[in-house]
PAZAPA-4460 file (N, C-alpha, C; in steps of 0.05 Angstrom, whole numbers, plus 32768, in hexadecimal, padded with zeros to 4 digits):
% residues 192
    n_x    n_y    n_z   ca_x   ca_y   ca_z    c_x    c_y    c_z   seq   type   mol
   7C5A   80A8   81D6   7C54   80BF   81E7   7C6D   80C8   81F5     1      M     A
   7C71   80E3   81F5   7C88   80EF   8203   7C7E   80FC   821D     2      K     A
   7C91   8101   822F   7C8A   810C   8249   7C7A   8126   8245     3      A     A
   7C7F   8136   8231   7C70   814E   822C   7C53   814A   8226     4      G     A
   7C4C   8132   821C   7C30   812C   8215   7C20   8120   822D     5      D     A
   7C2E   8119   8242   7C21   810C   8259   7C15   8120   826C     6      A     A
   7BFF   8118   8279   7BF2   8129   828D   7BF1   811B   82A8     7      D     A
   7BE9   8102   82A8   7BE5   80F3   82C1   7BFE   80E5   82CA     8      T     A
   7BFF   80DF   82E4   7C15   80CF   82EE   7C19   80B6   82DF     9      D     A
   7C03   80A9   82D8   7C05   808F   82CB   7C11   8092   82AF    10      E     A
   7C0A   80A8   82A1   7C16   80AD   8287   7C34   80B3   8289    11      E     A
   7C3B   80C3   829D   7C57   80C9   82A1   7C66   80AF   82A8    12      F     A
   7C5A   809F   82B9   7C67   8086   82C1   7C6A   8073   82A9    13      A     A
   7C56   8073   8297   7C59   8062   827F   7C70   806C   826D    14      A     A
   7C73   8087   826C   7C8A   8092   825D   7CA4   808B   826A    15      C     A
   7CA5   808E   8285   7CBD   8088   8294   7CC4   806B   8291    16      A     A
   7CB1   805A   828F   7CB5   803D   828D   7CC5   8037   8273    17      K     A
   7CC2   8048   825F   7CD1   8044   8246   7CED   8050   8247    18      T     A
   7CF4   805C   825E   7D0F   8067   8262   7D0F   8086   8260    19      G     A
   7CF8   8092   825F   7CF6   80AF   825E   7CFB   80BB   827A    20      D     A
   7D14   80C4   827E   7D1C   80CF   8298   7D0D   80E8   829F    21      R     A
   7D07   80F9   828B   7CF9   8112   8290   7CDD   810C   829B    22      A     A
   7CD0   80F7   8291   7CB6   80F0   829C   7CB8   80E8   82B9    23      A     A
   7CCC   80D9   82BF   7CD0   80D0   82DB   7CD6   80E9   82ED    24      F     A
   7CE5   80FB   82E2   7CEB   8114   82F2   7CD2   8123   82F8    25      D     A
   7CBF   8123   82E6   7CA5   8130   82EB   7C97   8122   8303    26      V     A
   7C97   8108   8303   7C8B   80F9   8318   7C99   80FF   8333    27      L     A
   7CB3   8101   8333   7CC2   8107   834B   7CB9   8122   8355    28      V     A
   7CB9   8136   8344   7CB1   8151   834C   7C95   8152   8357    29      R     A
   7C83   8143   834A   7C67   8143   8353   7C64   8137   836F    30      R     A
   7C73   8123   8376   7C6E   8113   838D   7C83   8114   83A3    31      H     A
   7C99   8122   839F   7CAF   8122   83B3   7CA6   812E   83CD    32      K     A
   7C97   8144   83CC   7C90   8152   83E5   7C7D   8141   83F7    33      D     A
   7C68   8136   83EA   7C55   8125   83F9   7C62   810C   8403    34      G     A
   7C73   8100   83F2   7C80   80E7   83FA   7C95   80ED   8410    35      L     A
   7CA2   8104   840F   7CB5   810B   8424   7CA7   810E   843E    36      Y     A
   7C90   811B   843F   7C81   811E   8458   7C7A   8103   8464    37      R     A
   7C71   80F1   8453   7C6B   80D6   845C   7C84   80C8   8468    38      F     A
   7C9A   80C9   8459   7CB2   80BB   8461   7CBD   80C9   847B    39      V     A
   7CBC   80E3   847C   7CC7   80F2   8493   7CB9   80EA   84AC    40      R     A
   7C9F   80E7   84AA   7C8F   80DF   84C2   7C96   80C2   84C9    41      R     A
   7C9B   80B1   84B6   7CA0   8095   84BB   7CBB   8092   84C9    42      Y     A
   7CD0   809F   84BE   7CEB   809A   84C9   7CF2   80AD   84E0    43      V     A
   7CE5   80C4   84E2   7CE9   80D6   84F8   7D01   80E8   84F7    44      G     A
   7D10   80E8   84E1   7D28   80F8   84DE   7D29   8104   84C2    45      D     A
   7D2C   811E   84C0   7D2B   812C   84A6   7D41   8122   8493    46      A     A
   7D5A   811F   849D   7D70   8117   848B   7D6C   80FA   8482    47      D     A
   7D64   80E9   8495   7D60   80CD   848D   7D48   80CB   847A    48      E     A
   7D34   80DC   847D   7D1D   80DC   846C   7D25   80E2   844F    49      A     A
   7D37   80F5   844B   7D41   80FB   8430   7D4E   80E3   8424    50      Y     A
   7D5E   80D4   8433   7D6B   80BC   8429   7D57   80A7   8421    51      D     A
   7D43   80A3   8432   7D2E   808F   842C   7D1E   8097   8414    52      V     A
   7D18   80B1   8412   7D09   80BB   83FB   7D19   80B6   83E1    53      L     A
   7D32   80BD   83E2   7D43   80B8   83CB   7D44   809A   83C4    54      Q     A
   7D47   8089   83D8   7D46   806C   83D3   7D2C   8064   83C6    55      D     A
   7D16   8070   83CF   7CFB   806A   83C4   7CF9   8071   83A6    56      S     A
   7D03   8088   839F   7D02   8090   8383   7D15   807F   8372    57      F     A
   7D2C   8078   837C   7D3F   8067   836E   7D32   804C   8369    58      V     A
   7D25   8041   837E   7D17   8027   837B   7D00   8029   8367    59      A     A
   7CF2   8040   8368   7CDC   8043   8355   7CE6   8043   8338    60      A     A
   7CFC   8052   8333   7D08   8054   8318   7D11   8038   8310    61      W     A
   7D1E   802A   8322   7D28   800F   831C   7D11   7FFB   8318    62      S     A
   7CFB   7FFF   8326   7CE5   7FEC   8325   7CCF   7FF3   8311    63      G     A
   7CD4   8008   8300   7CBF   8010   82ED   7CB6   7FFA   82DA    64      L     A
   7CC8   7FE7   82D4   7CC0   7FD2   82C2   7CAA   7FC1   82CE    65      R     A
   7CA7   7FC1   82E8   7C92   7FB2   82F5   7C78   7FC2   82F9    66      R     A
   7C79   7FDC   82F3   7C62   7FED   82F7   7C4E   7FE9   82E0    67      Y     A
   7C35   7FE6   82E8   7C1F   7FE3   82D4   7C11   7FFE   82D0    68      D     A
   7C15   800C   82BA   7C0A   8026   82B5   7BEC   8028   82B6    69      P     A
   7BDE   8011   82B5   7BC1   8012   82B7   7BB8   8015   82D4    70      S     A
   7BCB   8014   82E7   7BC5   8017   8303   7BCF   8032   830D    71      R     A
   7BC4   803D   8322   7BCD   8057   832C   7BEA   8057   8335    72      P     A
   7BF8   806C   832D   7C15   806D   8333   7C1B   8073   8350    73      F     A
   7C0D   8087   835C   7C13   8090   8377   7C12   8079   838C    74      L     A
   7BFD   8069   838C   7BFD   8053   83A0   7C15   8040   839C    75      P     A
   7C1D   803B   8383   7C34   802A   837D   7C4D   8037   8389    76      W     A
   7C50   8051   8385   7C67   8060   8390   7C67   8060   83AF    77      L     A
   7C4F   8063   83BB   7C4D   8062   83D8   7C56   8047   83E3    78      R     A
   7C4E   8032   83D6   7C56   8017   83DF   7C75   8015   83DF    79      V     A
   7C81   801F   83CB   7C9F   801F   83CA   7CAA   802F   83E1    80      I     A
   7CA0   8047   83E6   7CA9   8057   83FC   7CA5   804A   8417    81      A     A
   7C8D   803D   841A   7C87   802F   8433   7C9B   8018   8437    82      L     A
   7CA1   800A   8422   7CB5   7FF4   8425   7CD1   7FFE   842B    83      N     A
   7CD8   8015   8420   7CF2   8021   8426   7CF3   802B   8443    84      K     A
   7CDC   8035   844D   7CDA   803D   8469   7CDD   8024   847B    85      C     A
   7CD1   800F   8474   7CD3   7FF6   8483   7CF0   7FEC   8483    86      R     A
   7CFD   7FED   846C   7D19   7FE5   846A   7D2A   7FF6   847D    87      D     A
   7D25   8010   847D   7D33   8023   848E   7D2F   801B   84AB    88      F     A
   7D16   8015   84B3   7D10   800D   84CE   7D1F   7FF4   84D7    89      G     A
   7D21   7FE1   84C5   7D30   7FC9   84CB   7D4E   7FCF   84CF    90      R     A
   7D59   7FE0   84BD   7D75   7FE7   84C0   7D7A   7FF6   84DA    91      R     A
   7D67   8007   84E1   7D6A   8016   84FA   7D6A   8003   8512    92      Q     A
   7D58   7FF0   8512   7D57   7FDC   8528   7D71   7FCE   852B    93      T     A
   7D7D   7FC5   8515   7D97   7FB7   8515   7DAC   7FCA   8520    94      V     A
   7DAC   7FE3   8516   7DC0   7FF7   8520   7DBD   7FFB   853E    95      R     A
   7DA4   7FFE   8548   7DA0   8002   8564   7DAA   7FEA   8574    96      R     A
   7DA6   7FD2   856B   7DB0   7FBB   8579   7DCE   7FBB   857A    97      L     A
   7DDB   7FC1   8564   7DF8   7FC2   8564   7E03   7FD9   8577    98      F     A
   7DF6   7FF0   8576   7DFE   8006   8587   7DFA   7FFF   85A4    99      L     A
   7DE4   7FF1   85AB   7DDF   7FE9   85C6   7DF4   7FD5   85CF   100      L     A
   7DFA   7FC2   85BE   7E0F   7FAF   85C5   7E2A   7FBD   85C9   101      A     A
   7E30   7FCF   85B8   7E49   7FDE   85BA   7E4A   7FEF   85D3   102      F     A
   7E34   7FFC   85DA   7E33   800C   85F2   7E36   7FFB   860B   103      A     A
   7E2B   7FE4   860B   7E2E   7FD2   8622   7E4A   7FC8   8625   104      R     A
   7E57   7FC2   860E   7E73   7FB9   860F   7E85   7FCE   861A   105      E     A
   7E80   7FE7   8614   7E91   7FFD   861D   7E87   8009   8637   106      N     A
   7E70   8000   8641   7E65   8009   865A   7E61   8028   865B   107      A     A
   7E5B   8033   8643   7E54   804F   8643   7E3C   8053   8630   108      Q     A
   7E2B   8064   8639   7E14   806A   8628   7E18   8086   861D   109      A     A
   7E10   808A   8605   7E12   80A4   85F8   7DF8   80B3   85FE   110      S     A
   7DFB   80CA   860C   7DE3   80DA   8613   7DE4   80F3   8603   111      I     A
   7DCE   80F7   85F5   7DCB   810F   85E4   7DC4   8127   85F6   112      R     A
   7DD3   813C   85F5   7DCC   8153   8606   7DB2   8160   85FE   113      P     A
   7DA3   8169   8611   7D8A   8177   860C   7D8F   8195   860D   114      R     A
   7D80   81A3   85FD   7D81   81C0   85FF   7D67   81CA   860B   115      T     A
   7D69   81D7   8622   7D52   81E1   8630   7D50   81FF   862E   116      D     A
   7D3A   820A   8635   7D37   8227   8636   7D30   8234   861B   117      G     A
   7D29   8225   8608   7D22   8230   85EE   7D06   823C   85F0   118      E     A
   7D05   8257   85EE   7CEB   8264   85F2   7CDF   826F   85D9   119      T     A
   7CEE   826F   85C4   7CE3   8279   85AA   7CCC   8267   85A1   120      D     A
   7CB6   8274   859A   7C9E   8265   8592   7CA3   8253   857A   121      A     A
   7CB2   825D   8567   7CB8   824D   854F   7CC8   8234   8557   122      A     A
   7CDB   8239   8569   7CEC   8222   8572   7CDC   820E   8582   123      Q     A
   7CCA   8218   8592   7CB8   8206   85A1   7CA7   81F5   858F   124      L     A
   7C9D   8202   857A   7C8C   81F3   8566   7C9D   81DF   8558   125      Q     A
   7CB6   81E7   8550   7CC8   81D4   8542   7CCE   81BC   8555   126      A     A
   7CD3   81C2   856E   7CD8   81AD   8582   7CC1   819A   8584   127      N     A
   7CA9   81A5   8585   7C91   8194   8588   7C8D   8183   856F   128      R     A
   7C92   818E   8557   7C90   817F   853F   7CA5   8169   853E   129      L     A
   7CBD   816F   8547   7CD2   815B   8548   7CCB   8144   855C   130      A     A
   7CBF   814C   8573   7CB6   8137   8586   7CA0   8126   857A   131      R     A
   7C8E   8133   856B   7C78   8124   855E   7C84   8111   8549   132      L     A
   7C97   811A   8539   7CA4   8109   8526   7CB1   80F1   8533   133      D     A
   7CBF   80F6   8549   7CCC   80E0   8558   7CB7   80CD   8563   134      R     A
   7CA1   80D8   856D   7C8C   80C7   8578   7C80   80B5   8562   135      A     A
   7C7B   80C1   854B   7C70   80B1   8535   7C85   809C   852D   136      I     A
   7C9E   80A3   852B   7CB3   8091   8524   7CB5   8079   8537   137      A     A
   7CAE   807E   8551   7CB0   8069   8565   7C99   8055   8564   138      Q     A
   7C83   805D   8556   7C6C   804A   8554   7C74   8031   8546   139      L     A
   7C68   801B   854E   7C6C   8002   853F   7C5F   8006   8523   140      P     A
   7C6A   7FF9   850F   7C60   7FFE   84F4   7C43   7FF7   84F1   141      K     A
   7C39   7FE5   8502   7C1D   7FDE   8502   7C0B   7FF6   8506   142      F     A
   7C14   800A   8515   7C05   8022   851A   7C0F   8039   8509   143      Y     A
   7C29   803A   8504   7C36   8050   84F5   7C2C   8051   84D8   144      K     A
   7C2B   803A   84CB   7C24   803A   84AF   7C08   8044   84A9   145      E     A
   7BF3   803B   84B7   7BD9   8046   84B2   7BD7   8064   84B8   146      P     A
   7BE5   806D   84CD   7BE5   8089   84D5   7BF1   809A   84BE   147      L     A
   7C08   8092   84B4   7C15   80A1   849F   7C06   80A0   8485   148      L     A
   7BFB   8089   847F   7BED   8087   8465   7BD4   8098   8465   149      L     A
   7BC6   809A   847C   7BAE   80AA   847D   7BB4   80C8   8483   150      T     A
   7BC3   80CD   8497   7BC8   80E8   84A0   7BDB   80F8   848F   151      S     A
   7BF0   80EB   8486   7C05   80FA   8476   7BFF   80F7   8459   152      V     A
   7BFA   80DF   844F   7BF5   80DB   8433   7BD8   80E0   842A   153      S     A
   7BC6   80E3   843E   7BAB   80EA   8437   7B9A   80D4   842C   154      G     A
   7BA2   80BB   8430   7B91   80A5   8426   7B79   80A1   8438   155      L     A
   7B64   8097   842C   7B4C   8090   843C   7B52   8077   844C   156      S     A
   7B41   8071   845F   7B45   8059   846F   7B43   8040   845C   157      H     A
   7B31   8042   8449   7B2E   802B   8436   7B47   8027   8425   158      Q     A
   7B53   803D   841B   7B6B   803B   840B   7B82   8031   841B   159      D     A
   7B85   803B   8433   7B9A   8033   8445   7B97   8015   844C   160      A     A
   7B7E   800D   8450   7B79   7FF0   8456   7B80   7FDF   843F   161      A     A
   7B7A   7FE8   8427   7B81   7FD8   840F   7BA0   7FD6   840C   162      A     A
   7BAD   7FEC   8412   7BCA   7FEC   840F   7BD8   7FDA   8424   163      M     A
   7BCC   7FDA   843C   7BD7   7FCA   8452   7BCA   7FAE   8455   164      L     A
   7BB9   7FA8   8442   7BAB   7F8E   8441   7B9C   7F88   845B   165      K     A
   7B8B   7F9B   8463   7B7B   7F97   847B   7B60   7FA5   8475   166      T     A
   7B50   7FA9   848A   7B36   7FB5   8487   7B36   7FD3   8490   167      T     A
   7B23   7FE2   8485   7B21   7FFE   848E   7B1D   8001   84AC   168      P     A
   7B0D   7FEF   84B8   7B09   7FEF   84D5   7B23   7FEA   84E4   169      K     A
   7B33   7FD8   84DA   7B4D   7FD3   84E6   7B5F   7FEC   84E5   170      A     A
   7B5E   7FFA   84CF   7B6D   8013   84CC   7B63   8027   84E0   171      I     A
   7B49   8029   84E3   7B3D   803C   84F6   7B47   8036   8513   172      E     A
   7B48   801D   851A   7B50   8015   8535   7B6E   801A   8538   173      M     A
   7B7E   8015   8524   7B9B   801A   8526   7BA1   8038   8528   174      R     A
   7B91   8048   851A   7B95   8065   851C   7B8E   806F   8538   175      L     A
   7B79   8065   8543   7B71   806C   855E   7B88   8066   8572   176      Y     A
   7B92   804E   8570   7BA8   8045   8582   7BC2   8054   857C   177      R     A
   7BC7   805A   8563   7BDF   8069   855C   7BDE   8084   8569   178      A     A
   7BC7   8092   8567   7BC5   80AC   8573   7BC8   80AC   8591   179      R     A
   7BBC   8097   859E   7BBF   8095   85BB   7BDD   8090   85C2   180      R     A
   7BEA   807F   85B3   7C06   8079   85B9   7C18   8092   85B5   181      K     A
   7C12   80A2   85A0   7C21   80BA   859B   7C1D   80CE   85B3   182      I     A
   7C04   80D0   85BC   7BFF   80E2   85D2   7C0E   80D9   85EB   183      Q     A
   7C0F   80BE   85F0   7C1E   80B4   8607   7C3C   80BB   8605   184      E     A
   7C47   80B7   85ED   7C63   80BD   85E8   7C68   80DB   85EC   185      I     A
   7C57   80EB   85E1   7C5A   8108   85E3   7C58   8111   8601   186      M     A
   7C45   8106   860F   7C41   810D   862B   7C5A   8104   863C   187      D     A
   7C65   80EC   8636   7C7D   80E3   8644   7C94   80F5   863E   188      D     A
   7C96   80FD   8625   7CAD   810F   861D   7CAB   812A   8629   189      G     A
   7C92   8134   862E   7C8F   814F   863A   7C97   814F   8657   190      A     A
   7C94   8138   8664   7C9B   8136   8680   7CB9   8134   8685   191      E     A
   7CC8   8128   8671   7CE4   8123   8675   7CF6   813A   866F   192      G     A
***
């Protein structure tokens, strides 16, 4: 079977598994936007999200030999992206620790200047979305992952529970707490 004969993700993945780069390119085109939204919300930064997304597709291409075409492709790809997001989070934690240590050694803190007075409605909306992305990125992965899997990737509570190896009820509770925590972060940010 050639990429031109394939219709489903699984068929394209089976073709890609044999080295068909064109079949893999179809999968990338099909899923890059949805996966980007997921990654963007997880990491909280657009540029970093592109890097994580690229790492996810590179890992998927490299790991195709382990993919079972009898299973759905998209959940397999989402797990790879989720793992790359987790890797990113661990790297960021290490970077923050080093930066904090460096700042303490030099007795200076780097303060990012704020821009106030932006009255344009589009800019206000963009600022709110950026604050929301940062709030989501600040969530512990325990809350962030179910939120992103259900709200951004559109998984059901049951599918998200299966992916995270928990129960749908646990997903429901984590989502409730994630939303409360986001609201707290957003409210604190609005005051500052």
